[in-house]
All heavy atoms as TSV, in Angstrom:
chain	resi	resn	atom	element	x	y	z
A	1	MET	N	N	4.812	6.126	10.178
A	1	MET	CA	C	5.792	6.216	9.115
A	1	MET	C	C	7.079	5.597	9.612
A	1	MET	O	O	7.343	5.553	10.795
A	1	MET	CB	C	5.996	7.658	8.699
A	1	MET	CG	C	4.799	8.217	7.965
A	1	MET	SD	S	5.084	9.805	7.215
A	1	MET	CE	C	5.216	10.834	8.636
A	2	GLY	N	N	7.888	5.137	8.679
A	2	GLY	CA	C	9.108	4.463	9.068
A	2	GLY	C	C	10.298	4.963	8.291
A	2	GLY	O	O	10.336	6.098	7.840
A	3	SER	N	N	11.259	4.091	8.142
A	3	SER	CA	C	12.491	4.455	7.465
A	3	SER	C	C	12.258	4.620	5.969
A	3	SER	O	O	11.295	4.112	5.412
A	3	SER	CB	C	13.538	3.368	7.712
A	3	SER	OG	O	13.067	2.140	7.199
A	4	GLU	N	N	13.164	5.333	5.346
A	4	GLU	CA	C	13.066	5.551	3.910
A	4	GLU	C	C	13.415	4.274	3.162
A	4	GLU	O	O	14.377	3.596	3.505
A	4	GLU	CB	C	14.035	6.671	3.485
A	4	GLU	CG	C	13.538	8.052	3.814
A	4	GLU	CD	C	12.284	8.407	3.047
A	4	GLU	OE1	O	12.234	8.170	1.836
A	4	GLU	OE2	O	11.351	8.911	3.667
A	5	PRO	N	N	12.655	3.948	2.139
A	5	PRO	CA	C	12.976	2.764	1.350
A	5	PRO	C	C	14.241	2.976	0.532
A	5	PRO	O	O	14.541	4.100	0.121
A	5	PRO	CB	C	11.764	2.587	0.451
A	5	PRO	CG	C	11.064	3.888	0.446
A	5	PRO	CD	C	11.427	4.586	1.717
A	6	SER	N	N	14.970	1.915	0.298
A	6	SER	CA	C	16.196	2.009	-0.501
A	6	SER	C	C	15.852	2.053	-1.982
A	6	SER	O	O	14.707	1.847	-2.380
A	6	SER	CB	C	17.099	0.809	-0.210
A	6	SER	OG	O	16.523	-0.359	-0.755
A	7	ALA	N	N	16.856	2.298	-2.781
A	7	ALA	CA	C	16.659	2.370	-4.227
A	7	ALA	C	C	16.318	1.013	-4.825
A	7	ALA	O	O	15.860	0.930	-5.958
A	7	ALA	CB	C	17.918	2.924	-4.883
A	8	THR	N	N	16.502	-0.073	-4.071
A	8	THR	CA	C	16.212	-1.407	-4.596
A	8	THR	C	C	14.740	-1.780	-4.502
A	8	THR	O	O	14.335	-2.816	-5.007
A	8	THR	CB	C	17.043	-2.479	-3.850
A	8	THR	OG1	O	16.706	-2.430	-2.463
A	8	THR	CG2	C	18.525	-2.259	-4.049
A	9	VAL	N	N	13.940	-0.932	-3.864
A	9	VAL	CA	C	12.505	-1.202	-3.748
A	9	VAL	C	C	11.851	-0.998	-5.102
A	9	VAL	O	O	12.054	0.019	-5.758
A	9	VAL	CB	C	11.860	-0.291	-2.679
A	9	VAL	CG1	C	10.351	-0.408	-2.702
A	9	VAL	CG2	C	12.397	-0.628	-1.305
A	10	ARG	N	N	11.056	-1.974	-5.524
A	10	ARG	CA	C	10.289	-1.859	-6.769
A	10	ARG	C	C	8.872	-1.442	-6.405
A	10	ARG	O	O	8.203	-2.115	-5.637
A	10	ARG	CB	C	10.270	-3.177	-7.523
A	10	ARG	CG	C	11.652	-3.587	-7.990
A	10	ARG	CD	C	11.553	-4.758	-8.898
A	10	ARG	NE	N	11.844	-4.241	-10.232
A	10	ARG	CZ	C	11.615	-4.877	-11.343
A	10	ARG	NH1	N	11.055	-6.042	-11.322
A	10	ARG	NH2	N	11.929	-4.349	-12.505
A	11	TRP	N	N	8.433	-0.324	-6.970
A	11	TRP	CA	C	7.114	0.220	-6.681
A	11	TRP	C	C	6.101	-0.281	-7.697
A	11	TRP	O	O	6.400	-0.423	-8.878
A	11	TRP	CB	C	7.170	1.744	-6.709
A	11	TRP	CG	C	7.980	2.296	-5.579
A	11	TRP	CD1	C	9.290	2.660	-5.623
A	11	TRP	CD2	C	7.537	2.529	-4.251
A	11	TRP	NE1	N	9.678	3.104	-4.392
A	11	TRP	CE2	C	8.633	3.037	-3.529
A	11	TRP	CE3	C	6.325	2.360	-3.591
A	11	TRP	CZ2	C	8.542	3.379	-2.187
A	11	TRP	CZ3	C	6.233	2.695	-2.253
A	11	TRP	CH2	C	7.335	3.200	-1.566
A	12	HIS	N	N	4.881	-0.536	-7.213
A	12	HIS	CA	C	3.789	-1.008	-8.063
A	12	HIS	C	C	2.552	-0.160	-7.796
A	12	HIS	O	O	2.239	0.153	-6.658
A	12	HIS	CB	C	3.462	-2.468	-7.758
A	12	HIS	CG	C	4.632	-3.375	-7.897
A	12	HIS	ND1	N	5.025	-3.903	-9.096
A	12	HIS	CD2	C	5.530	-3.810	-6.980
A	12	HIS	CE1	C	6.093	-4.648	-8.911
A	12	HIS	NE2	N	6.420	-4.607	-7.636
A	13	ILE	N	N	1.847	0.180	-8.884
A	13	ILE	CA	C	0.589	0.919	-8.791
A	13	ILE	C	C	-0.536	-0.060	-9.097
A	13	ILE	O	O	-0.405	-0.920	-9.975
A	13	ILE	CB	C	0.543	2.084	-9.793
A	13	ILE	CG1	C	1.644	3.093	-9.493
A	13	ILE	CG2	C	-0.805	2.776	-9.758
A	13	ILE	CD1	C	1.738	4.210	-10.502
A	14	SER	N	N	-1.631	0.075	-8.408
A	14	SER	CA	C	-2.782	-0.795	-8.630
A	14	SER	C	C	-3.213	-0.750	-10.084
A	14	SER	O	O	-3.216	0.311	-10.714
A	14	SER	CB	C	-3.945	-0.353	-7.740
A	14	SER	OG	O	-5.120	-1.010	-8.121
A	15	THR	N	N	-3.602	-1.895	-10.609
A	15	THR	CA	C	-4.109	-1.946	-11.982
A	15	THR	C	C	-5.444	-1.231	-12.100
A	15	THR	O	O	-5.871	-0.879	-13.186
A	15	THR	CB	C	-4.289	-3.407	-12.449
A	15	THR	OG1	O	-5.130	-4.085	-11.524
A	15	THR	CG2	C	-2.948	-4.116	-12.534
A	16	ARG	N	N	-6.094	-0.972	-10.967
A	16	ARG	CA	C	-7.377	-0.267	-10.969
A	16	ARG	C	C	-7.213	1.245	-10.845
A	16	ARG	O	O	-8.188	1.965	-10.725
A	16	ARG	CB	C	-8.253	-0.772	-9.834
A	16	ARG	CG	C	-8.653	-2.204	-10.025
A	16	ARG	CD	C	-9.605	-2.615	-8.963
A	16	ARG	NE	N	-10.057	-3.970	-9.193
A	16	ARG	CZ	C	-11.148	-4.475	-8.709
A	16	ARG	NH1	N	-11.925	-3.744	-7.935
A	16	ARG	NH2	N	-11.478	-5.708	-8.959
A	17	SER	N	N	-5.998	1.721	-10.843
A	17	SER	CA	C	-5.772	3.149	-10.622
A	17	SER	C	C	-6.007	3.989	-11.866
A	17	SER	O	O	-5.927	5.200	-11.814
A	17	SER	CB	C	-4.352	3.386	-10.121
A	17	SER	OG	O	-3.412	3.120	-11.147
A	18	GLY	N	N	-6.266	3.363	-12.988
A	18	GLY	CA	C	-6.486	4.124	-14.210
A	18	GLY	C	C	-5.191	4.753	-14.685
A	18	GLY	O	O	-4.274	4.070	-15.102
A	19	ASN	N	N	-5.103	6.067	-14.551
A	19	ASN	CA	C	-3.914	6.771	-15.012
A	19	ASN	C	C	-2.831	6.854	-13.946
A	19	ASN	O	O	-1.805	7.472	-14.159
A	19	ASN	CB	C	-4.276	8.180	-15.495
A	19	ASN	CG	C	-4.888	9.020	-14.396
A	19	ASN	OD1	O	-4.897	8.645	-13.223
A	19	ASN	ND2	N	-5.405	10.171	-14.762
A	20	GLY	N	N	-3.047	6.280	-12.776
A	20	GLY	CA	C	-2.037	6.278	-11.723
A	20	GLY	C	C	-1.880	7.603	-11.005
A	20	GLY	O	O	-0.950	7.782	-10.234
A	21	GLN	N	N	-2.778	8.533	-11.237
A	21	GLN	CA	C	-2.649	9.853	-10.645
A	21	GLN	C	C	-3.348	10.010	-9.305
A	21	GLN	O	O	-3.147	10.982	-8.614
A	21	GLN	CB	C	-3.171	10.914	-11.619
A	21	GLN	CG	C	-2.333	11.013	-12.859
A	21	GLN	CD	C	-0.903	11.391	-12.547
A	21	GLN	OE1	O	-0.640	12.348	-11.838
A	21	GLN	NE2	N	0.037	10.622	-13.053
A	22	SER	N	N	-4.179	9.081	-8.943
A	22	SER	CA	C	-4.922	9.219	-7.696
A	22	SER	C	C	-4.980	7.866	-6.998
A	22	SER	O	O	-6.045	7.302	-6.796
A	22	SER	CB	C	-6.323	9.741	-7.977
A	22	SER	OG	O	-6.976	10.020	-6.754
A	23	CYS	N	N	-3.821	7.361	-6.676
A	23	CYS	CA	C	-3.766	6.017	-6.123
A	23	CYS	C	C	-2.564	5.919	-5.191
A	23	CYS	O	O	-1.792	6.857	-5.038
A	23	CYS	CB	C	-3.632	5.013	-7.262
A	23	CYS	SG	S	-3.986	3.321	-6.763
A	24	VAL	N	N	-2.426	4.778	-4.586
A	24	VAL	CA	C	-1.247	4.512	-3.781
A	24	VAL	C	C	-0.334	3.573	-4.541
A	24	VAL	O	O	-0.753	2.847	-5.433
A	24	VAL	CB	C	-1.598	3.893	-2.407
A	24	VAL	CG1	C	-2.409	4.854	-1.572
A	24	VAL	CG2	C	-2.308	2.572	-2.562
A	25	GLU	N	N	0.940	3.627	-4.186
A	25	GLU	CA	C	1.924	2.708	-4.724
A	25	GLU	C	C	2.430	1.858	-3.571
A	25	GLU	O	O	2.562	2.338	-2.448
A	25	GLU	CB	C	3.103	3.455	-5.339
A	25	GLU	CG	C	2.735	4.272	-6.540
A	25	GLU	CD	C	3.916	5.042	-7.089
A	25	GLU	OE1	O	4.603	5.725	-6.308
A	25	GLU	OE2	O	4.149	4.937	-8.295
A	26	VAL	N	N	2.712	0.603	-3.862
A	26	VAL	CA	C	3.231	-0.314	-2.860
A	26	VAL	C	C	4.593	-0.786	-3.332
A	26	VAL	O	O	4.767	-1.158	-4.489
A	26	VAL	CB	C	2.280	-1.524	-2.679
A	26	VAL	CG1	C	2.875	-2.532	-1.719
A	26	VAL	CG2	C	0.925	-1.055	-2.201
A	27	GLY	N	N	5.554	-0.741	-2.421
A	27	GLY	CA	C	6.897	-1.213	-2.720
A	27	GLY	C	C	7.321	-2.239	-1.689
A	27	GLY	O	O	6.903	-2.186	-0.530
A	28	MET	N	N	8.142	-3.184	-2.120
A	28	MET	CA	C	8.600	-4.232	-1.219
A	28	MET	C	C	10.108	-4.385	-1.345
A	28	MET	O	O	10.671	-4.233	-2.431
A	28	MET	CB	C	7.911	-5.550	-1.569
A	28	MET	CG	C	8.079	-6.635	-0.543
A	28	MET	SD	S	7.093	-8.092	-0.909
A	28	MET	CE	C	5.447	-7.456	-0.688
A	29	THR	N	N	10.748	-4.671	-0.226
A	29	THR	CA	C	12.188	-4.919	-0.256
A	29	THR	C	C	12.446	-6.216	-1.014
A	29	THR	O	O	11.557	-7.064	-1.129
A	29	THR	CB	C	12.756	-5.020	1.170
A	29	THR	OG1	O	12.065	-6.056	1.865
A	29	THR	CG2	C	12.624	-3.719	1.916
A	30	PRO	N	N	13.652	-6.402	-1.528
A	30	PRO	CA	C	13.961	-7.623	-2.281
A	30	PRO	C	C	13.688	-8.913	-1.496
A	30	PRO	O	O	13.280	-9.912	-2.068
A	30	PRO	CB	C	15.444	-7.478	-2.605
A	30	PRO	CG	C	15.660	-6.001	-2.657
A	30	PRO	CD	C	14.763	-5.443	-1.577
A	31	LEU	N	N	13.880	-8.905	-0.195
A	31	LEU	CA	C	13.617	-10.089	0.620
A	31	LEU	C	C	12.152	-10.199	1.025
A	31	LEU	O	O	11.731	-11.198	1.601
A	31	LEU	CB	C	14.492	-10.079	1.871
A	31	LEU	CG	C	15.993	-10.175	1.626
A	31	LEU	CD1	C	16.745	-10.097	2.942
A	31	LEU	CD2	C	16.336	-11.457	0.880
A	32	GLY	N	N	11.357	-9.168	0.764
A	32	GLY	CA	C	9.937	-9.188	1.076
A	32	GLY	C	C	9.618	-9.016	2.548
A	32	GLY	O	O	8.513	-9.298	2.976
A	33	ASP	N	N	10.589	-8.527	3.326
A	33	ASP	CA	C	10.356	-8.399	4.768
A	33	ASP	C	C	9.778	-7.051	5.176
A	33	ASP	O	O	9.292	-6.901	6.292
A	33	ASP	CB	C	11.636	-8.681	5.545
A	33	ASP	CG	C	12.801	-7.810	5.106
A	33	ASP	OD1	O	12.707	-7.175	4.036
A	33	ASP	OD2	O	13.808	-7.778	5.817
A	34	THR	N	N	9.810	-6.083	4.276
A	34	THR	CA	C	9.261	-4.758	4.564
A	34	THR	C	C	8.440	-4.296	3.373
A	34	THR	O	O	8.842	-4.469	2.228
A	34	THR	CB	C	10.387	-3.737	4.836
A	34	THR	OG1	O	11.224	-4.239	5.878
A	34	THR	CG2	C	9.820	-2.397	5.254
A	35	VAL	N	N	7.283	-3.708	3.670
A	35	VAL	CA	C	6.386	-3.195	2.626
A	35	VAL	C	C	6.206	-1.703	2.859
A	35	VAL	O	O	5.987	-1.261	3.982
A	35	VAL	CB	C	5.018	-3.911	2.665
A	35	VAL	CG1	C	4.073	-3.347	1.619
A	35	VAL	CG2	C	5.195	-5.419	2.485
A	36	TYR	N	N	6.309	-0.931	1.790
A	36	TYR	CA	C	6.153	0.521	1.842
A	36	TYR	C	C	4.929	0.929	1.044
A	36	TYR	O	O	4.622	0.338	0.012
A	36	TYR	CB	C	7.383	1.209	1.252
A	36	TYR	CG	C	8.668	0.862	1.945
A	36	TYR	CD1	C	9.541	-0.083	1.416
A	36	TYR	CD2	C	9.010	1.482	3.138
A	36	TYR	CE1	C	10.724	-0.394	2.053
A	36	TYR	CE2	C	10.189	1.174	3.782
A	36	TYR	CZ	C	11.039	0.236	3.237
A	36	TYR	OH	O	12.215	-0.087	3.883
A	37	VAL	N	N	4.258	1.986	1.502
A	37	VAL	CA	C	3.091	2.519	0.803
A	37	VAL	C	C	3.246	4.032	0.713
A	37	VAL	O	O	3.574	4.687	1.701
A	37	VAL	CB	C	1.779	2.163	1.554
A	37	VAL	CG1	C	0.576	2.750	0.833
A	37	VAL	CG2	C	1.634	0.655	1.704
A	38	ARG	N	N	3.020	4.578	-0.483
A	38	ARG	CA	C	3.107	6.029	-0.690
A	38	ARG	C	C	2.018	6.452	-1.672
A	38	ARG	O	O	1.456	5.643	-2.403
A	38	ARG	CB	C	4.483	6.430	-1.213
A	38	ARG	CG	C	4.768	5.951	-2.624
A	38	ARG	CD	C	6.153	6.306	-3.080
A	38	ARG	NE	N	6.393	5.829	-4.447
A	38	ARG	CZ	C	7.556	5.838	-5.040
A	38	ARG	NH1	N	8.626	6.295	-4.394
A	38	ARG	NH2	N	7.686	5.394	-6.277
A	39	HIS	N	N	1.737	7.750	-1.701
A	39	HIS	CA	C	0.753	8.315	-2.634
A	39	HIS	C	C	1.424	8.487	-3.990
A	39	HIS	O	O	2.535	9.017	-4.074
A	39	HIS	CB	C	0.249	9.662	-2.113
A	39	HIS	CG	C	-0.969	10.146	-2.807
A	39	HIS	ND1	N	-0.966	10.563	-4.117
A	39	HIS	CD2	C	-2.253	10.270	-2.388
A	39	HIS	CE1	C	-2.172	10.942	-4.474
A	39	HIS	NE2	N	-2.975	10.762	-3.437
A	40	SER	N	N	0.745	8.072	-5.041
A	40	SER	CA	C	1.343	8.132	-6.379
A	40	SER	C	C	1.574	9.557	-6.870
A	40	SER	O	O	2.431	9.784	-7.718
A	40	SER	CB	C	0.485	7.366	-7.384
A	40	SER	OG	O	-0.797	7.940	-7.476
A	41	LYS	N	N	0.830	10.531	-6.335
A	41	LYS	CA	C	1.024	11.924	-6.751
A	41	LYS	C	C	2.154	12.606	-5.990
A	41	LYS	O	O	2.625	13.663	-6.398
A	41	LYS	CB	C	-0.259	12.728	-6.527
A	41	LYS	CG	C	-1.256	12.614	-7.624
A	41	LYS	CD	C	-2.371	13.607	-7.372
A	41	LYS	CE	C	-3.242	13.756	-8.583
A	41	LYS	NZ	N	-4.321	14.707	-8.340
A	42	ASP	N	N	2.574	12.025	-4.871
A	42	ASP	CA	C	3.593	12.657	-4.027
A	42	ASP	C	C	4.669	11.633	-3.683
A	42	ASP	O	O	4.819	11.219	-2.544
A	42	ASP	CB	C	2.942	13.205	-2.751
A	42	ASP	CG	C	3.892	14.032	-1.913
A	42	ASP	OD1	O	4.996	14.363	-2.395
A	42	ASP	OD2	O	3.543	14.332	-0.766
A	43	ARG	N	N	5.408	11.226	-4.672
A	43	ARG	CA	C	6.400	10.168	-4.495
A	43	ARG	C	C	7.561	10.569	-3.592
A	43	ARG	O	O	8.279	9.706	-3.095
A	43	ARG	CB	C	6.920	9.715	-5.853
A	43	ARG	CG	C	5.834	9.024	-6.646
A	43	ARG	CD	C	6.318	8.552	-7.977
A	43	ARG	NE	N	5.266	7.750	-8.594
A	43	ARG	CZ	C	5.144	7.611	-9.892
A	43	ARG	NH1	N	5.992	8.186	-10.717
A	43	ARG	NH2	N	4.170	6.871	-10.371
A	44	GLN	N	N	7.743	11.842	-3.374
A	44	GLN	CA	C	8.790	12.308	-2.455
A	44	GLN	C	C	8.232	12.560	-1.059
A	44	GLN	O	O	8.971	12.920	-0.152
A	44	GLN	CB	C	9.442	13.584	-2.998
A	44	GLN	CG	C	10.036	13.436	-4.386
A	44	GLN	CD	C	11.018	12.283	-4.489
A	44	GLN	OE1	O	11.877	12.107	-3.635
A	44	GLN	NE2	N	10.878	11.489	-5.527
A	45	GLY	N	N	6.936	12.369	-0.899
A	45	GLY	CA	C	6.269	12.635	0.372
A	45	GLY	C	C	6.421	11.490	1.357
A	45	GLY	O	O	7.277	10.618	1.212
A	46	PRO	N	N	5.568	11.487	2.374
A	46	PRO	CA	C	5.660	10.472	3.425
A	46	PRO	C	C	5.443	9.058	2.898
A	46	PRO	O	O	4.717	8.848	1.924
A	46	PRO	CB	C	4.557	10.848	4.409
A	46	PRO	CG	C	3.829	11.988	3.832
A	46	PRO	CD	C	4.471	12.411	2.559
A	47	VAL	N	N	6.092	8.126	3.550
A	47	VAL	CA	C	5.987	6.715	3.207
A	47	VAL	C	C	5.604	5.936	4.457
A	47	VAL	O	O	6.231	6.094	5.500
A	47	VAL	CB	C	7.331	6.183	2.639
A	47	VAL	CG1	C	7.249	4.699	2.358
A	47	VAL	CG2	C	7.725	6.953	1.391
A	48	LEU	N	N	4.564	5.128	4.357
A	48	LEU	CA	C	4.181	4.247	5.456
A	48	LEU	C	C	4.992	2.962	5.336
A	48	LEU	O	O	5.231	2.473	4.229
A	48	LEU	CB	C	2.693	3.920	5.394
A	48	LEU	CG	C	1.737	5.104	5.453
A	48	LEU	CD1	C	0.308	4.630	5.256
A	48	LEU	CD2	C	1.878	5.814	6.778
A	49	THR	N	N	5.403	2.415	6.481
A	49	THR	CA	C	6.219	1.203	6.496
A	49	THR	C	C	5.519	0.118	7.298
A	49	THR	O	O	5.029	0.374	8.396
A	49	THR	CB	C	7.598	1.497	7.125
A	49	THR	OG1	O	8.210	2.574	6.423
A	49	THR	CG2	C	8.500	0.283	7.063
A	50	PHE	N	N	5.476	-1.089	6.737
A	50	PHE	CA	C	4.836	-2.228	7.384
A	50	PHE	C	C	5.752	-3.441	7.334
A	50	PHE	O	O	6.503	-3.606	6.373
A	50	PHE	CB	C	3.523	-2.591	6.666
A	50	PHE	CG	C	2.530	-1.478	6.621
A	50	PHE	CD1	C	2.480	-0.607	5.541
A	50	PHE	CD2	C	1.644	-1.282	7.671
A	50	PHE	CE1	C	1.563	0.429	5.492
A	50	PHE	CE2	C	0.723	-0.246	7.636
A	50	PHE	CZ	C	0.687	0.610	6.556
A	51	THR	N	N	5.655	-4.298	8.339
A	51	THR	CA	C	6.332	-5.588	8.258
A	51	THR	C	C	5.534	-6.469	7.315
A	51	THR	O	O	4.361	-6.189	7.028
A	51	THR	CB	C	6.427	-6.270	9.632
A	51	THR	OG1	O	5.099	-6.596	10.064
A	51	THR	CG2	C	7.109	-5.377	10.666
A	52	SER	N	N	6.133	-7.536	6.857
A	52	SER	CA	C	5.395	-8.435	5.963
A	52	SER	C	C	4.196	-9.048	6.683
A	52	SER	O	O	3.142	-9.239	6.081
A	52	SER	CB	C	6.308	-9.522	5.399
A	52	SER	OG	O	6.850	-10.304	6.430
A	53	ALA	N	N	4.327	-9.324	7.981
A	53	ALA	CA	C	3.204	-9.879	8.749
A	53	ALA	C	C	2.054	-8.874	8.840
A	53	ALA	O	O	0.881	-9.246	8.701
A	53	ALA	CB	C	3.655	-10.288	10.141
A	54	GLU	N	N	2.376	-7.610	9.079
A	54	GLU	CA	C	1.336	-6.574	9.140
A	54	GLU	C	C	0.633	-6.447	7.796
A	54	GLU	O	O	-0.587	-6.308	7.729
A	54	GLU	CB	C	1.946	-5.232	9.534
A	54	GLU	CG	C	2.428	-5.176	10.957
A	54	GLU	CD	C	3.257	-3.940	11.247
A	54	GLU	OE1	O	3.951	-3.426	10.345
A	54	GLU	OE2	O	3.216	-3.485	12.403
A	55	TRP	N	N	1.400	-6.474	6.716
A	55	TRP	CA	C	0.830	-6.330	5.379
A	55	TRP	C	C	-0.085	-7.512	5.051
A	55	TRP	O	O	-1.170	-7.350	4.519
A	55	TRP	CB	C	1.940	-6.184	4.344
A	55	TRP	CG	C	1.426	-5.831	2.994
A	55	TRP	CD1	C	1.439	-6.605	1.886
A	55	TRP	CD2	C	0.784	-4.607	2.604
A	55	TRP	NE1	N	0.865	-5.945	0.826
A	55	TRP	CE2	C	0.457	-4.719	1.241
A	55	TRP	CE3	C	0.469	-3.438	3.277
A	55	TRP	CZ2	C	-0.176	-3.696	0.542
A	55	TRP	CZ3	C	-0.166	-2.428	2.570
A	55	TRP	CH2	C	-0.481	-2.558	1.227
A	56	LYS	N	N	0.365	-8.731	5.386
A	56	LYS	CA	C	-0.464	-9.918	5.147
A	56	LYS	C	C	-1.762	-9.846	5.944
A	56	LYS	O	O	-2.827	-10.218	5.451
A	56	LYS	CB	C	0.309	-11.183	5.497
A	56	LYS	CG	C	1.386	-11.502	4.486
A	56	LYS	CD	C	2.185	-12.716	4.918
A	56	LYS	CE	C	3.347	-12.941	3.972
A	56	LYS	NZ	N	4.215	-14.037	4.423
A	57	ALA	N	N	-1.694	-9.348	7.177
A	57	ALA	CA	C	-2.900	-9.203	8.001
A	57	ALA	C	C	-3.850	-8.185	7.372
A	57	ALA	O	O	-5.071	-8.397	7.339
A	57	ALA	CB	C	-2.532	-8.790	9.418
A	58	PHE	N	N	-3.310	-7.086	6.856
A	58	PHE	CA	C	-4.130	-6.081	6.191
A	58	PHE	C	C	-4.813	-6.669	4.956
A	58	PHE	O	O	-6.025	-6.518	4.763
A	58	PHE	CB	C	-3.286	-4.865	5.806
A	58	PHE	CG	C	-3.992	-3.904	4.893
A	58	PHE	CD1	C	-5.027	-3.113	5.368
A	58	PHE	CD2	C	-3.632	-3.800	3.562
A	58	PHE	CE1	C	-5.702	-2.233	4.527
A	58	PHE	CE2	C	-4.290	-2.927	2.710
A	58	PHE	CZ	C	-5.325	-2.142	3.202
A	59	LEU	N	N	-4.045	-7.365	4.111
A	59	LEU	CA	C	-4.618	-7.956	2.906
A	59	LEU	C	C	-5.674	-8.997	3.247
A	59	LEU	O	O	-6.700	-9.106	2.558
A	59	LEU	CB	C	-3.520	-8.575	2.037
A	59	LEU	CG	C	-2.546	-7.582	1.417
A	59	LEU	CD1	C	-1.498	-8.324	0.599
A	59	LEU	CD2	C	-3.250	-6.539	0.588
A	60	SER	N	N	-5.472	-9.736	4.315
A	60	SER	CA	C	-6.473	-10.698	4.765
A	60	SER	C	C	-7.760	-9.979	5.155
A	60	SER	O	O	-8.869	-10.419	4.812
A	60	SER	CB	C	-5.939	-11.499	5.949
A	60	SER	OG	O	-6.911	-12.367	6.447
A	61	GLY	N	N	-7.631	-8.854	5.855
A	61	GLY	CA	C	-8.795	-8.054	6.221
A	61	GLY	C	C	-9.533	-7.520	5.009
A	61	GLY	O	O	-10.765	-7.473	4.987
A	62	VAL	N	N	-8.783	-7.133	3.983
A	62	VAL	CA	C	-9.413	-6.672	2.736
A	62	VAL	C	C	-10.198	-7.818	2.114
A	62	VAL	O	O	-11.354	-7.652	1.712
A	62	VAL	CB	C	-8.354	-6.129	1.752
A	62	VAL	CG1	C	-8.961	-5.874	0.377
A	62	VAL	CG2	C	-7.712	-4.860	2.302
A	63	ASP	N	N	-9.583	-9.001	2.036
A	63	ASP	CA	C	-10.271	-10.162	1.464
A	63	ASP	C	C	-11.544	-10.499	2.229
A	63	ASP	O	O	-12.543	-10.915	1.646
A	63	ASP	CB	C	-9.353	-11.381	1.456
A	63	ASP	CG	C	-8.293	-11.317	0.366
A	63	ASP	OD1	O	-8.458	-10.539	-0.594
A	63	ASP	OD2	O	-7.300	-12.052	0.482
A	64	LEU	N	N	-11.501	-10.311	3.550
A	64	LEU	CA	C	-12.658	-10.619	4.380
A	64	LEU	C	C	-13.663	-9.461	4.456
A	64	LEU	O	O	-14.647	-9.537	5.181
A	64	LEU	CB	C	-12.196	-10.995	5.800
A	64	LEU	CG	C	-11.380	-12.278	5.892
A	64	LEU	CD1	C	-10.805	-12.437	7.294
A	64	LEU	CD2	C	-12.235	-13.480	5.522
A	65	ARG	N	N	-13.366	-8.378	3.727
A	65	ARG	CA	C	-14.234	-7.197	3.632
A	65	ARG	C	C	-14.410	-6.491	4.982
A	65	ARG	O	O	-15.431	-5.889	5.250
A	65	ARG	CB	C	-15.578	-7.576	3.021
A	65	ARG	CG	C	-15.432	-8.237	1.654
A	65	ARG	CD	C	-16.750	-8.574	1.044
A	65	ARG	NE	N	-17.441	-7.340	0.691
A	65	ARG	CZ	C	-17.656	-6.926	-0.544
A	65	ARG	NH1	N	-17.248	-7.640	-1.550
A	65	ARG	NH2	N	-18.294	-5.805	-0.768
A	66	GLU	N	N	-13.391	-6.577	5.832
A	66	GLU	CA	C	-13.452	-5.943	7.145
A	66	GLU	C	C	-13.479	-4.422	7.068
A	66	GLU	O	O	-13.893	-3.767	8.017
A	66	GLU	CB	C	-12.248	-6.377	7.990
A	66	GLU	CG	C	-12.265	-7.824	8.379
A	66	GLU	CD	C	-11.045	-8.235	9.181
A	66	GLU	OE1	O	-10.213	-7.374	9.524
A	66	GLU	OE2	O	-10.924	-9.430	9.462
A	67	PHE	N	N	-13.065	-3.863	5.949
A	67	PHE	CA	C	-12.958	-2.412	5.836
A	67	PHE	C	C	-14.048	-1.796	4.970
A	67	PHE	O	O	-14.014	-0.605	4.687
A	67	PHE	CB	C	-11.573	-2.037	5.283
A	67	PHE	CG	C	-10.455	-2.683	6.034
A	67	PHE	CD1	C	-9.673	-3.673	5.445
A	67	PHE	CD2	C	-10.171	-2.328	7.345
A	67	PHE	CE1	C	-8.648	-4.279	6.137
A	67	PHE	CE2	C	-9.146	-2.926	8.034
A	67	PHE	CZ	C	-8.386	-3.908	7.439
A	68	ASP	N	N	-15.005	-2.610	4.534
A	68	ASP	CA	C	-16.104	-2.092	3.727
A	68	ASP	C	C	-16.916	-1.093	4.535
A	68	ASP	O	O	-17.151	-1.289	5.738
A	68	ASP	CB	C	-17.020	-3.217	3.271
A	68	ASP	CG	C	-16.408	-4.068	2.171
A	68	ASP	OD1	O	-15.234	-3.837	1.824
A	68	ASP	OD2	O	-17.100	-4.977	1.683
A	69	LEU	N	N	-17.336	-0.040	3.887
A	69	LEU	CA	C	-18.206	0.930	4.544
A	69	LEU	C	C	-19.591	0.342	4.713
A	69	LEU	O	O	-20.052	-0.420	3.845
A	69	LEU	CB	C	-18.276	2.216	3.722
A	69	LEU	CG	C	-16.968	2.988	3.569
A	69	LEU	CD1	C	-17.157	4.136	2.597
A	69	LEU	CD2	C	-16.493	3.484	4.916
A	70	PRO	N	N	-20.254	0.674	5.800
A	70	PRO	CA	C	-21.614	0.154	5.972
A	70	PRO	C	C	-22.529	0.704	4.873
A	70	PRO	O	O	-22.398	1.838	4.451
A	70	PRO	CB	C	-22.041	0.656	7.349
A	70	PRO	CG	C	-21.013	1.613	7.796
A	70	PRO	CD	C	-19.824	1.515	6.890
A	71	THR	N	N	-23.453	-0.118	4.454
A	71	THR	CA	C	-24.395	0.336	3.439
A	71	THR	C	C	-25.636	0.882	4.149
A	71	THR	O	O	-26.007	0.425	5.219
A	71	THR	CB	C	-24.806	-0.810	2.509
A	71	THR	OG1	O	-25.351	-1.862	3.292
A	71	THR	CG2	C	-23.615	-1.324	1.734
A	72	THR	N	N	-26.230	1.870	3.521
A	72	THR	CA	C	-27.471	2.441	4.073
A	72	THR	C	C	-28.616	2.028	3.167
A	72	THR	O	O	-28.477	1.991	1.942
A	72	THR	CB	C	-27.391	3.963	4.156
A	72	THR	OG1	O	-27.122	4.488	2.866
A	72	THR	CG2	C	-26.300	4.407	5.130
A	73	HIS	N	N	-29.709	1.716	3.768
A	73	HIS	CA	C	-30.892	1.312	2.998
A	73	HIS	C	C	-31.960	2.390	3.139
A	73	HIS	O	O	-32.240	2.854	4.230
A	73	HIS	CB	C	-31.433	-0.017	3.498
A	73	HIS	CG	C	-30.440	-1.116	3.351
A	73	HIS	ND1	N	-30.163	-1.714	2.150
A	73	HIS	CD2	C	-29.639	-1.727	4.262
A	73	HIS	CE1	C	-29.237	-2.646	2.320
A	73	HIS	NE2	N	-28.904	-2.677	3.598
A	74	ALA	N	N	-32.508	2.796	2.030
A	74	ALA	CA	C	-33.539	3.840	2.044
A	74	ALA	C	C	-34.876	3.286	2.405
A	74	ALA	O	O	-35.200	2.170	2.262
A	74	ALA	CB	C	-33.596	4.524	0.695
C-alpha cells in the first residue's frame, strides 16, 4: 500500500463489474505517473499504489494470460 490518492484522481470501475458492487476501481493521477487500486465496496479502505511502469507490466501480463488459473481435465 502507498500514499493516499489526491482528490484529483479519477476512479474507474470495470465495464464487466455489472453493478459495481464486487469489483475493483482503478484511479490514475492527472500526469499518469501513479495508479491506485481499491475495492469498490470499501472506497475508504486500503488503496494499493503502483508506478505507471508497474501497472503497464501488470497489464502486459494480463494480456499474455500469465495469471490464468491452470485448467484441470477430467
